[in-house]
C-alpha positions, 0 to 999 in steps of 0.5 A, spaced: 499 500 500 502 506 498 499 513 499 501 519 495 500 526 498 498 531 492 496 539 493 489 540 490 488 547 486 485 550 493 492 549 496 489 544 501 492 537 500 489 530 498 492 523 499 491 518 494 491 510 496 494 505 491 490 500 495 483 502 494 485 507 488 481 513 490 482 519 495 482 517 502 483 524 505 481 531 501 481 538 503 486 537 509 491 542 511 499 540 513 497 539 520 492 534 518 496 530 514 502 530 519 497 528 524 494 522 519 502 520 518 503 520 525 497 516 527 499 511 522 506 511 523 505 509 531 500 503 528 506 501 523 511 501 528 507 498 533 505 492 529 512 491 526 515 491 534 510 486 536 511 481 530 519 482 531 518 480 539 513 474 537 519 471 533 523 471 539 530 472 535 536 471 539 542 475 539 548 471 536 553 469 540 558 473 537 554 479 538 554 478 546 560 481 546 558 488 543 552 488 548 557 488 553 561 493 550 555 497 549 553 496 557 560 499 559 560 505 554 553 507 555 548 505 549 548 510 543 543 515 543 538 516 536 540 523 533 536 529 535 535 530 528 528 527 526 527 521 522 526 522 515 529 530 515 531 531 508 534 538 509 529 541 504 525 547 507 519 550 505 519 557 502 
């Protein structure tokens, strides 16, 4: 399934879904699009996490040493920059 955000002639946004081959959102402002994507993102990430937890993958023996090294130095942090930041700014 893919969504494509398009700008309508009235300046608002619409989302086209290839799954249903129709517009699933119309007349939305940027804040509404962000809210929709944030909500969908949470659902997708939670589903992915639950699926991975259910698989109960085991850390390979050779990586246990890496985990111990990480314990000693402190685990790295995600960068402050938001995921998906393209560097583009809106004029």
